[in-house]
PAVEXDO-40168 format. One record per atom (N, C-alpha, C): residue in one letter; atom name; residue number from 0; x, y, z. Coordinates in Angstrom, 1 decimal, m for minus. Layout:
BEGIN
+-----+------+-----+--------+--------+--------+
: res : atom :   n :      u :      v :      w :
+-----+------+-----+--------+--------+--------+
:   A :   CA : NUM :      X :      Y :      Z :
...
+-----+------+-----+--------+--------+--------+
END
This chain:
BEGIN
+-----+------+-----+--------+--------+--------+
: res : atom :   n :      u :      v :      w :
+-----+------+-----+--------+--------+--------+
:   M :    N :   0 :    0.8 :   m1.2 :    0.1 :
:   M :   CA :   0 :    0.1 :    0.1 :    0.1 :
:   M :    C :   0 :    1.1 :    1.3 :    0.0 :
:   G :    N :   1 :    0.6 :    2.3 :   m1.1 :
:   G :   CA :   1 :    1.3 :    3.3 :   m0.8 :
:   G :    C :   1 :    1.1 :    4.4 :    0.2 :
:   K :    N :   2 :    1.9 :    5.6 :    0.1 :
:   K :   CA :   2 :    1.8 :    6.6 :    0.9 :
:   K :    C :   2 :    0.6 :    7.3 :    0.8 :
:   S :    N :   3 :   m0.3 :    8.1 :    1.6 :
:   S :   CA :   3 :   m1.6 :    8.8 :    1.5 :
:   S :    C :   3 :   m1.1 :   10.2 :    1.3 :
:   E :    N :   4 :   m1.9 :   11.0 :    1.0 :
:   E :   CA :   4 :   m1.5 :   12.7 :    1.2 :
:   E :    C :   4 :   m1.4 :   13.1 :    2.2 :
:   D :    N :   5 :   m2.0 :   12.2 :    3.6 :
:   D :   CA :   5 :   m2.1 :   13.0 :    4.9 :
:   D :    C :   5 :   m0.3 :   12.3 :    5.3 :
:   D :    N :   6 :    0.2 :   11.6 :    4.6 :
:   D :   CA :   6 :    1.6 :   11.5 :    4.8 :
:   D :    C :   6 :    2.7 :   12.4 :    4.3 :
:   E :    N :   7 :    1.8 :   12.7 :    3.9 :
:   E :   CA :   7 :    3.3 :   13.6 :    2.8 :
:   E :    C :   7 :    4.0 :   15.3 :    3.9 :
:   P :    N :   8 :    4.7 :   15.5 :    3.4 :
:   P :   CA :   8 :    5.3 :   16.9 :    4.1 :
:   P :    C :   8 :    4.5 :   18.1 :    4.3 :
:   I :    N :   9 :    4.6 :   18.7 :    5.2 :
:   I :   CA :   9 :    4.3 :   20.2 :    4.8 :
:   I :    C :   9 :    5.3 :   21.0 :    5.7 :
:   T :    N :  10 :    5.4 :   22.2 :    5.2 :
:   T :   CA :  10 :    6.4 :   22.7 :    5.8 :
:   T :    C :  10 :    5.6 :   24.2 :    6.1 :
:   I :    N :  11 :    6.0 :   24.5 :    7.1 :
:   I :   CA :  11 :    5.2 :   26.0 :    8.4 :
:   I :    C :  11 :    6.4 :   26.7 :    8.7 :
:   G :    N :  12 :    6.4 :   27.9 :    8.2 :
:   G :   CA :  12 :    7.6 :   28.7 :    8.0 :
:   G :    C :  12 :    7.3 :   29.4 :    9.5 :
:   E :    N :  13 :    8.5 :   30.2 :   10.0 :
:   E :   CA :  13 :    8.5 :   31.2 :   11.2 :
:   E :    C :  13 :    8.0 :   30.6 :   12.7 :
:   V :    N :  14 :    8.5 :   29.3 :   12.9 :
:   V :   CA :  14 :    8.3 :   28.7 :   14.1 :
:   V :    C :  14 :    9.3 :   29.0 :   15.1 :
:   T :    N :  15 :    8.8 :   28.9 :   16.3 :
:   T :   CA :  15 :   10.0 :   29.8 :   17.3 :
:   T :    C :  15 :    9.9 :   28.3 :   18.2 :
:   V :    N :  16 :   10.4 :   27.6 :   18.4 :
:   V :   CA :  16 :   10.1 :   26.4 :   19.8 :
:   V :    C :  16 :   10.7 :   27.0 :   21.2 :
:   M :    N :  17 :    9.6 :   27.0 :   22.0 :
:   M :   CA :  17 :    9.5 :   27.9 :   23.2 :
:   M :    C :  17 :   10.1 :   27.1 :   24.2 :
:   A :    N :  18 :    9.7 :   25.6 :   24.2 :
:   A :   CA :  18 :   10.4 :   24.7 :   25.4 :
:   A :    C :  18 :   10.1 :   23.3 :   24.9 :
:   G :    N :  19 :   10.4 :   22.1 :   25.5 :
:   G :   CA :  19 :   11.1 :   20.9 :   25.1 :
:   G :    C :  19 :   10.9 :   19.8 :   26.0 :
:   T :    N :  20 :   10.5 :   18.8 :   25.8 :
:   T :   CA :  20 :   10.8 :   17.8 :   26.9 :
:   T :    C :  20 :   11.3 :   16.6 :   25.6 :
:   D :    N :  21 :   11.7 :   15.5 :   25.9 :
:   D :   CA :  21 :   12.4 :   14.1 :   25.5 :
:   D :    C :  21 :   11.3 :   13.7 :   24.4 :
:   M :    N :  22 :   10.1 :   14.2 :   24.9 :
:   M :   CA :  22 :    9.3 :   13.5 :   23.7 :
:   M :    C :  22 :    8.4 :   14.6 :   22.7 :
:   A :    N :  23 :    8.4 :   15.8 :   22.7 :
:   A :   CA :  23 :    7.8 :   16.8 :   22.2 :
:   A :    C :  23 :    8.5 :   17.9 :   22.5 :
:   L :    N :  24 :    8.3 :   19.2 :   21.6 :
:   L :   CA :  24 :    8.8 :   20.4 :   21.5 :
:   L :    C :  24 :    7.3 :   21.4 :   21.3 :
:   L :    N :  25 :    7.7 :   22.4 :   22.3 :
:   L :   CA :  25 :    6.3 :   23.3 :   22.4 :
:   L :    C :  25 :    6.6 :   24.5 :   21.4 :
:   C :    N :  26 :    6.0 :   24.4 :   20.3 :
:   C :   CA :  26 :    6.3 :   25.5 :   18.9 :
:   C :    C :  26 :    5.3 :   26.6 :   19.1 :
:   E :    N :  27 :    5.5 :   28.1 :   19.2 :
:   E :   CA :  27 :    4.8 :   28.9 :   18.4 :
:   E :    C :  27 :    4.4 :   29.0 :   16.7 :
:   I :    N :  28 :    3.4 :   28.9 :   16.5 :
:   I :   CA :  28 :    3.2 :   29.3 :   15.5 :
:   I :    C :  28 :    1.8 :   29.9 :   15.2 :
:   G :    N :  29 :    2.3 :   30.8 :   14.1 :
:   G :   CA :  29 :    1.1 :   32.0 :   13.7 :
:   G :    C :  29 :    0.4 :   32.6 :   15.1 :
:   G :    N :  30 :    1.4 :   32.5 :   16.3 :
:   G :   CA :  30 :    0.9 :   33.4 :   17.6 :
:   G :    C :  30 :    0.4 :   32.2 :   18.5 :
:   D :    N :  31 :    0.3 :   31.0 :   18.0 :
:   D :   CA :  31 :   m0.7 :   30.3 :   18.8 :
:   D :    C :  31 :    0.6 :   29.1 :   19.4 :
:   E :    N :  32 :    0.3 :   28.5 :   20.6 :
:   E :   CA :  32 :    1.4 :   26.9 :   21.2 :
:   E :    C :  32 :    0.9 :   25.7 :   20.5 :
:   H :    N :  33 :    1.6 :   25.0 :   20.0 :
:   H :   CA :  33 :    1.4 :   23.9 :   19.6 :
:   H :    C :  33 :    2.5 :   22.8 :   20.4 :
:   W :    N :  34 :    2.1 :   21.9 :   21.0 :
:   W :   CA :  34 :    3.3 :   20.5 :   21.1 :
:   W :    C :  34 :    3.3 :   19.6 :   20.0 :
:   I :    N :  35 :    4.3 :   19.5 :   19.6 :
:   I :   CA :  35 :    4.7 :   18.8 :   18.6 :
:   I :    C :  35 :    5.6 :   17.6 :   18.6 :
:   P :    N :  36 :    5.2 :   16.3 :   18.6 :
:   P :   CA :  36 :    5.9 :   15.1 :   18.9 :
:   P :    C :  36 :    7.4 :   15.2 :   17.7 :
:   R :    N :  37 :    8.6 :   15.1 :   19.1 :
:   R :   CA :  37 :    9.7 :   14.8 :   18.2 :
:   R :    C :  37 :    9.6 :   13.6 :   16.8 :
:   S :    N :  38 :    9.1 :   12.7 :   17.2 :
:   S :   CA :  38 :    9.0 :   11.7 :   16.6 :
:   S :    C :  38 :    8.2 :   12.0 :   15.6 :
:   Q :    N :  39 :    7.4 :   13.1 :   14.9 :
:   Q :   CA :  39 :    7.0 :   13.3 :   13.9 :
:   Q :    C :  39 :    7.6 :   14.5 :   13.3 :
:   L :    N :  40 :    8.9 :   15.0 :   13.5 :
:   L :   CA :  40 :   10.0 :   16.3 :   13.0 :
:   L :    C :  40 :   10.6 :   15.3 :   11.6 :
:   L :    N :  41 :   10.4 :   16.1 :   10.7 :
:   L :   CA :  41 :   10.7 :   15.0 :    9.4 :
:   L :    C :  41 :   12.2 :   16.0 :    8.8 :
:   V :    N :  42 :   13.0 :   15.4 :    9.5 :
:   V :   CA :  42 :   14.2 :   16.0 :    9.5 :
:   V :    C :  42 :   15.0 :   16.1 :    8.4 :
:   M :    N :  43 :   14.5 :   14.5 :    7.7 :
:   M :   CA :  43 :   15.1 :   14.3 :    6.2 :
:   M :    C :  43 :   14.5 :   15.0 :    5.3 :
:   Y :    N :  44 :   13.5 :   16.1 :    5.4 :
:   Y :   CA :  44 :   13.2 :   16.7 :    4.4 :
:   Y :    C :  44 :   13.6 :   18.4 :    5.0 :
:   G :    N :  45 :   14.2 :   18.4 :    5.7 :
:   G :   CA :  45 :   15.2 :   19.7 :    6.2 :
:   G :    C :  45 :   14.6 :   20.3 :    7.4 :
:   N :    N :  46 :   13.6 :   19.6 :    8.3 :
:   N :   CA :  46 :   13.4 :   20.2 :    9.0 :
:   N :    C :  46 :   14.4 :   21.3 :    9.9 :
:   E :    N :  47 :   14.1 :   22.5 :   10.4 :
:   E :   CA :  47 :   15.1 :   23.4 :   10.9 :
:   E :    C :  47 :   14.8 :   23.8 :   12.4 :
:   V :    N :  48 :   13.8 :   23.1 :   13.2 :
:   V :   CA :  48 :   13.7 :   23.6 :   14.6 :
:   V :    C :  48 :   13.8 :   22.2 :   15.0 :
:   E :    N :  49 :   14.7 :   22.0 :   16.3 :
:   E :   CA :  49 :   14.8 :   20.8 :   17.0 :
:   E :    C :  49 :   15.0 :   20.9 :   18.5 :
:   R :    N :  50 :   15.3 :   22.4 :   19.0 :
:   R :   CA :  50 :   15.9 :   22.8 :   20.0 :
:   R :    C :  50 :   15.3 :   24.2 :   20.9 :
:   V :    N :  51 :   15.3 :   24.1 :   21.7 :
:   V :   CA :  51 :   14.3 :   25.4 :   22.7 :
:   V :    C :  51 :   15.4 :   26.5 :   22.1 :
:   G :    N :  52 :   14.5 :   27.5 :   21.3 :
:   G :   CA :  52 :   15.1 :   28.6 :   20.9 :
:   G :    C :  52 :   15.4 :   28.5 :   19.3 :
:   D :    N :  53 :   15.2 :   27.6 :   18.9 :
:   D :   CA :  53 :   15.2 :   27.5 :   17.4 :
:   D :    C :  53 :   14.4 :   27.9 :   16.8 :
:   V :    N :  54 :   14.6 :   28.8 :   15.8 :
:   V :   CA :  54 :   13.7 :   29.6 :   14.9 :
:   V :    C :  54 :   13.8 :   29.4 :   13.2 :
:   G :    N :  55 :   12.8 :   28.8 :   13.0 :
:   G :   CA :  55 :   12.8 :   28.1 :   11.1 :
:   G :    C :  55 :   11.5 :   27.4 :   10.8 :
:   E :    N :  56 :   11.5 :   26.6 :    9.8 :
:   E :   CA :  56 :   11.0 :   26.2 :    9.1 :
:   E :    C :  56 :   10.9 :   24.7 :    9.8 :
:   L :    N :  57 :    9.4 :   24.2 :   10.2 :
:   L :   CA :  57 :    9.2 :   23.1 :   11.0 :
:   L :    C :  57 :    8.1 :   22.1 :    9.7 :
:   I :    N :  58 :    9.0 :   20.8 :    9.8 :
:   I :   CA :  58 :    8.2 :   19.9 :    8.6 :
:   I :    C :  58 :    7.8 :   18.7 :    9.4 :
:   I :    N :  59 :    6.7 :   18.8 :    9.1 :
:   I :   CA :  59 :    6.1 :   17.4 :    9.7 :
:   I :    C :  59 :    4.8 :   16.9 :    8.8 :
:   P :    N :  60 :    4.1 :   15.8 :    9.3 :
:   P :   CA :  60 :    3.2 :   15.5 :    8.2 :
:   P :    C :  60 :    2.0 :   16.2 :    8.0 :
:   R :    N :  61 :    1.2 :   16.1 :    7.0 :
:   R :   CA :  61 :    0.2 :   17.0 :    6.6 :
:   R :    C :  61 :   m0.9 :   16.7 :    7.8 :
:   W :    N :  62 :   m0.9 :   15.2 :    8.4 :
:   W :   CA :  62 :   m2.5 :   14.8 :    9.1 :
:   W :    C :  62 :   m1.9 :   15.5 :   10.5 :
:   L :    N :  63 :   m0.6 :   15.8 :   10.7 :
:   L :   CA :  63 :   m0.1 :   16.3 :   12.2 :
:   L :    C :  63 :   m1.0 :   18.0 :   11.8 :
:   A :    N :  64 :   m0.2 :   18.5 :   11.0 :
:   A :   CA :  64 :   m0.5 :   19.8 :   10.7 :
:   A :    C :  64 :   m2.3 :   20.2 :   10.7 :
:   R :    N :  65 :   m2.9 :   19.1 :   10.4 :
:   R :   CA :  65 :   m4.6 :   19.6 :   10.4 :
:   R :    C :  65 :   m5.1 :   19.4 :   11.8 :
+-----+------+-----+--------+--------+--------+
END
């Protein structure tokens, strides 16, 4: 079975990492805060935010962005 559209990567720009745990990052996106599971960061596609204080593009699966 092939990948669905929901598995495709989506890029969200101007994301700031506010806090983090071993399991997730608290990211400010468009003025709102969202917890993003570290397991869903798509580093292979060039994700730029991984640690507290990072600012850049967040790349995650489309299903999570919804």
